[in-house]
C-alpha positions in Angstrom: -197.3 48.7 -24.3 -196.6 52.0 -22.6 -193.4 50.7 -21.2 -192.2 49.6 -24.6 -193.1 53.0 -26.0 -191.1 54.7 -23.2 -188.0 52.5 -23.9 -188.1 53.5 -27.6 -188.5 57.2 -26.7 -185.6 56.9 -24.3 -183.4 55.4 -27.0 -184.3 58.2 -29.4 -183.6 61.0 -26.9 -180.3 59.5 -26.1 -179.0 60.9 -29.4 -179.6 64.5 -28.3 -176.0 65.4 -28.0 -173.5 67.9 -29.2 -175.9 70.6 -30.5 -178.5 70.9 -27.8 -181.1 68.8 -29.7 -180.8 70.7 -32.9 -181.1 68.9 -36.3 -178.0 68.5 -38.3 -177.5 70.6 -41.4 -175.6 69.7 -44.6 -173.2 72.6 -43.9 -172.5 71.4 -40.3 -171.9 67.8 -41.5 -169.3 68.9 -43.9 -167.3 70.7 -41.2 -168.3 69.0 -38.0 -165.4 68.6 -35.5 -164.3 65.3 -33.9 -167.0 63.8 -31.8 -170.5 62.3 -32.0 -173.2 64.6 -33.2 -176.9 63.6 -32.9 -179.5 64.6 -35.4 -181.8 66.0 -32.7 -185.4 65.1 -31.9 -187.1 62.8 -34.4 -183.7 61.6 -35.7 -184.6 57.9 -35.3 -181.3 57.5 -33.4 -179.2 58.9 -36.2 -175.8 60.4 -35.4 -172.6 61.5 -37.2 -169.4 60.1 -35.8 -166.3 62.2 -36.7 -162.9 60.7 -35.9 -159.4 61.4 -36.8 -157.5 58.9 -38.9 -153.8 58.1 -38.4 -152.8 60.4 -41.3 -154.6 63.3 -39.6 -157.6 63.5 -41.9 -161.1 63.2 -40.5 -163.5 60.3 -41.1 -167.2 60.9 -41.0 -169.5 58.0 -40.6 -173.3 57.6 -40.0 -174.4 55.5 -37.0 -177.9 54.7 -35.6 -178.8 53.7 -32.1 -181.7 51.3 -32.1 -183.4 48.9 -29.7 -184.2 45.6 -31.3 -185.5 42.5 -29.6 -184.8 44.1 -26.2 -181.2 45.0 -26.9 -179.7 48.3 -27.9 -177.7 48.1 -31.1 -175.4 50.6 -32.8 -175.9 50.1 -36.5 -173.4 51.5 -39.1 -175.2 53.2 -42.1 -172.4 54.4 -44.2 -169.8 57.0 -44.7 -170.1 60.7 -45.6 -170.0 62.1 -48.3 -170.8 58.8 -50.1 -174.1 58.9 -48.1 -175.5 62.3 -47.7 -177.5 63.7 -44.7 -180.7 63.2 -46.6 -179.9 59.6 -47.6 -178.8 58.8 -44.0 -182.1 60.1 -42.6 -184.1 58.0 -45.1 -182.0 54.9 -44.2 -182.4 55.6 -40.5 -186.2 55.9 -40.9 -186.3 52.6 -42.8 -184.2 50.9 -40.0 -186.4 52.4 -37.3 -189.5 50.8 -38.9 -187.7 47.5 -39.4 -186.5 47.5 -35.8 -190.0 48.1 -34.5 -191.1 45.1 -36.5 -188.6 43.0 -34.7 -185.9 42.6 -37.3 -182.3 42.3 -36.0 -180.2 44.8 -37.9 -176.8 44.0 -36.3 -175.7 41.9 -39.2 -172.0 41.1 -39.7 -170.2 41.6 -43.1 -170.6 37.9 -44.0 -174.3 37.9 -43.2 -175.4 40.7 -45.6 -176.5 39.0 -48.8 -176.8 40.8 -52.1 -180.6 40.7 -51.8 -180.4 42.2 -48.3 -178.2 45.0 -49.6 -180.6 45.6 -52.5 -183.5 46.0 -50.1 -181.6 48.4 -48.0 -180.8 50.5 -51.1 -184.5 50.5 -52.1 -185.6 51.4 -48.6 -183.2 54.4 -48.7 -184.4 55.6 -52.1 -186.0 59.0 -52.5 -189.0 57.8 -54.5 -192.1 59.9 -55.3 -195.4 58.8 -53.7 -196.9 56.0 -55.7 -193.7 55.5 -57.7 -193.4 52.0 -59.3 -189.6 52.3 -59.4 -189.1 50.1 -56.3 -191.3 47.4 -57.8 -189.4 47.7 -61.0 -186.1 47.2 -59.1 -187.4 44.1 -57.4 -188.9 42.6 -60.6 -185.8 43.0 -62.6 -183.6 41.7 -59.8 -185.9 38.6 -59.3 -185.6 37.9 -63.0 -181.9 38.5 -63.7 -179.9 38.9 -60.4 -181.3 37.0 -57.5 -181.2 33.5 -59.1 -177.4 34.0 -59.6 -176.2 36.1 -56.6 -179.2 36.9 -54.4 -178.1 34.7 -51.6 -174.4 35.5 -52.0 -172.7 37.7 -49.4 -172.5 41.1 -51.0 -168.8 41.4 -49.8 -167.8 38.5 -52.1 -169.5 39.7 -55.3 -167.0 39.9 -58.1 -166.9 41.6 -61.6 -167.3 38.1 -63.0 -170.6 37.7 -61.2 -171.8 41.0 -62.7 -170.6 40.2 -66.2 -172.4 36.8 -66.0 -175.7 38.7 -65.3 -175.3 41.4 -67.9 -173.6 39.8 -70.9 -176.5 37.6 -71.9 -178.9 40.6 -72.2 -176.4 43.3 -73.3 -176.8 42.4 -77.0 -180.5 41.5 -77.0 -182.1 44.2 -74.7 -179.4 46.9 -74.3 -181.7 49.4 -72.7 -182.8 46.9 -70.0 -179.1 45.9 -69.5 -178.1 49.5 -69.1 -180.7 50.1 -66.4 -179.8 46.9 -64.6 -176.1 47.8 -64.7 -176.9 51.2 -63.0 -178.9 49.5 -60.3 -176.3 46.9 -59.6 -173.7 49.7 -59.3 -176.0 51.5 -56.8 -176.1 48.4 -54.6 -172.3 47.8 -54.8 -171.7 51.5 -54.0 -173.8 51.2 -50.9 -171.9 48.0 -49.9 -168.6 49.9 -50.2 -169.9 52.8 -48.1 -170.9 50.3 -45.5 -167.4 48.8 -45.6 -168.9 45.5 -46.6 -167.0 45.5 -49.9 -163.4 46.7 -50.4 -162.9 46.4 -54.2 -165.1 48.0 -56.9 -166.4 45.1 -59.2 -168.0 47.6 -61.5 -164.7 49.1 -62.7 -163.9 46.1 -64.9 -167.5 45.7 -65.9 -167.7 49.3 -67.2 -164.5 48.8 -69.3 -165.7 45.6 -70.7 -169.3 46.6 -71.5 -168.2 50.0 -72.9 -166.2 48.1 -75.5 -169.2 46.0 -76.3 -171.4 49.1 -76.6 -169.0 50.7 -79.0 -169.1 47.6 -81.2 -172.9 47.5 -81.0 -173.2 51.2 -81.9 -171.8 50.5 -85.4 -175.2 49.0 -86.4 -177.0 51.2 -88.8 -180.7 51.9 -88.1 -182.2 53.0 -91.4 -185.3 55.1 -92.0 -186.8 52.0 -93.7 -186.4 50.0 -90.5 -188.2 52.7 -88.5 -191.0 52.9 -91.1 -191.5 49.2 -91.1 -191.6 49.2 -87.3 -194.4 51.8 -87.3 -196.3 49.8 -89.9 -195.9 46.6 -87.8 -197.2 48.5 -84.7 -200.3 49.5 -86.7 -201.3 46.0 -87.5 -200.4 44.2 -84.3 -202.6 43.6 -81.3 -201.9 46.7 -79.2 -204.1 49.2 -77.3 -204.7 52.6 -79.0 -202.8 54.7 -76.4 -199.7 52.6 -76.8 -199.9 52.7 -80.6 -200.3 56.5 -80.6 -197.6 57.0 -78.0 -195.1 55.1 -80.2 -196.0 57.1 -83.3 -195.6 60.3 -81.3 -192.3 59.2 -79.9 -190.9 58.5 -83.4 -192.4 61.6 -85.1 -190.8 63.9 -82.4 -187.6 61.9 -82.1 -187.9 62.0 -78.3 -187.2 59.5 -75.7 -189.8 56.9 -74.6 -190.2 58.5 -71.2 -190.8 61.9 -72.6 -193.6 60.6 -75.0 -195.2 58.4 -72.4 -195.3 61.3 -69.9 -196.6 63.9 -72.3 -199.2 66.2 -70.7 -201.7 68.4 -72.5 -200.5 71.4 -70.4 -197.1 71.1 -72.2 -198.6 71.3 -75.7 -199.6 74.4 -77.6 -201.6 73.3 -80.7 -201.9 76.9 -81.9 -198.1 77.2 -82.4 -197.7 73.4 -82.9 -195.1 73.3 -80.1 -194.5 70.8 -77.3 -192.5 72.2 -74.4 -191.2 69.5 -72.1 -190.4 70.8 -68.6 -186.8 70.5 -67.3 -187.8 67.9 -64.6 -188.9 65.5 -67.3 -185.7 65.9 -69.4 -182.6 63.8 -69.1 -180.4 66.8 -69.4 -182.5 68.8 -66.8 -183.3 71.6 -69.3 -186.6 72.6 -70.7 -186.9 71.4 -74.3 -189.2 72.8 -77.0 -190.3 70.4 -79.8 -191.7 71.8 -83.1 -194.6 69.5 -84.1 -195.0 68.3 -87.6 -198.5 67.9 -89.2 -198.3 64.2 -88.6 -197.5 64.7 -84.9 -200.4 67.1 -84.5 -202.7 64.5 -86.2 -201.7 62.0 -83.5 -202.6 64.5 -80.8 -206.0 65.3 -82.5 -206.9 61.6 -82.3 -205.8 61.4 -78.7 -207.8 64.5 -77.7 -210.9 63.1 -79.4 -210.6 59.7 -77.6 -209.5 60.7 -74.1 -210.0 64.5 -73.8 -207.3 66.9 -72.7 -207.4 66.5 -68.9 -203.8 65.5 -68.2 -201.9 62.6 -69.8 -202.0 62.6 -73.6 -201.6 58.8 -73.7 -203.1 57.4 -70.5 -202.8 53.7 -69.8 -206.1 51.9 -70.6 -205.6 49.8 -67.5 -204.5 52.2 -64.8 -205.0 55.6 -66.3 -201.4 56.5 -65.4 -198.4 56.6 -67.7 -197.8 53.7 -70.0 -194.8 51.7 -68.7 -191.4 51.6 -70.4 -191.6 47.8 -70.5 -194.8 47.9 -72.5 -193.2 49.9 -75.2 -189.9 48.0 -75.3 -191.6 44.6 -75.2 -193.8 45.6 -78.1 -190.7 46.4 -80.2 -189.4 42.9 -79.4 -192.8 41.3 -80.3 -193.1 42.9 -83.7 -189.6 41.6 -84.6 -188.4 44.9 -86.2 -184.8 44.3 -85.1 -184.7 47.7 -83.2 -185.4 49.0 -79.8 -187.2 52.3 -79.0 -184.0 54.3 -78.6 -182.9 53.2 -82.0 -185.4 55.5 -83.6 -183.4 58.5 -82.2 -180.2 57.0 -83.7 -182.0 56.7 -87.0 -183.1 60.4 -86.8 -179.5 61.5 -86.2 -178.4 59.5 -89.3 -181.2 61.0 -91.3 -180.1 64.5 -90.4 -176.5 63.7 -91.4 -177.6 62.2 -94.7 -179.8 65.3 -95.5 -177.2 67.9 -94.7 -178.8 69.1 -91.5 -176.3 71.0 -89.4 -174.9 69.3 -86.4 -176.2 72.1 -84.2 -179.8 71.7 -85.4 -179.6 67.9 -85.1 -178.3 68.0 -81.6 -180.8 70.5 -80.5 -183.6 68.4 -81.9 -182.4 65.5 -79.8 -182.0 67.7 -76.7 -178.3 66.8 -76.5 -175.9 69.1 -74.6 -173.4 70.7 -76.9 -170.5 73.1 -76.2 -169.0 74.1 -72.9 -170.7 75.7 -69.9 -170.0 79.3 -71.1 -171.4 78.6 -74.6 -174.5 76.9 -73.0 -175.1 79.9 -70.8 -175.1 82.3 -73.8 -177.2 80.1 -76.1 -180.7 81.0 -75.2 -182.4 79.9 -78.5 -183.3 76.3 -79.1 -183.6 77.0 -82.8 -187.2 75.9 -82.7 -188.3 77.5 -86.0 -185.3 76.3 -88.0 -185.9 72.8 -86.6 -189.6 72.8 -87.7 -188.7 72.0 -91.3 -186.3 69.2 -90.2 -189.1 67.6 -88.1 -191.5 67.8 -91.1 -189.0 66.1 -93.4 -188.4 63.4 -90.8 -192.2 62.8 -90.4 -192.6 62.4 -94.1 -189.7 60.0 -94.3 -191.1 57.6 -91.6 -194.7 57.7 -92.7 -194.8 57.9 -96.5 -194.3 54.9 -98.7 -191.1 55.0 -100.7 -191.1 55.8 -104.3 
């Protein structure tokens, strides 16, 4: 055992070149001269190879020196800047563990299947501890992708393959299709960085599905449809945290993830304001939501049932956030003809029909408006003017017509 350990240590130390064992930095990687530059001690054999192309420009590629099954292998990880220093280190760490387990990583282009490529992308992901995203990737790919192209060499995947996967679900579950399209694109981008794929199959897919999306967006989601969906949620078999989370999502016109992840620390009941931190917002900016009386009533019920420790709507099974699939599948079950995101579209139409200014409506939806200079000077989120809008919307989706 000691001899095996020594051989691995020797392999790792062999990459101490160029910078006296120092770790690479992002700044150095951008400007590194021609040569091989190791990532120092603890690099898992990672190095940056800089070479000059025939046209005089510099090529920067990540390599990793590993010992697998008694043989030293030089594994290609990808090209810079498509693969950053951080991503290369994560991929190298995953390879190091795989090599210790005895896997042979010296696969040729024709040997890397789409499923192999997907696993490499997942292994290189920067997931938070305990994140369920890797499991979600695998579950969605097992359902939609692997039966069709899982065993196919990633280098031979075509736009037709991707369209055959996405088209059947693009019209029925557009949110799931959108997420799946993004994930497929990530895998194919990795394959191109590895020189396993020369063309970009996603280019034609983007063009085709964008046209389908424009056509689908013409569907009108009325207030009545949202009201009926909430009524159906109230009478169907669903746990109380899920039911309240859906009501809160609709009443605040927020995204599913924002409602599911709501924390009591974000909510000020005295001012009836919910302040969502930037890291939980799609636009990466803090967003203040004025709460209607109906939204506060939902919070009062949640506080009475589960207290105010952390999550407002904890999963009754795990105590963690309710999953996106739980919300979206419930909308399909009740047969309302809409998906969770459609409630935000309905809110936007409601604002237009009731002469709410575009600026107020876009602020309510946390959409970016204007250029960068305008955004820098716009400090107010117009919270108080939006309070009346949210109150009117709450009445529209909860009160019986007439």
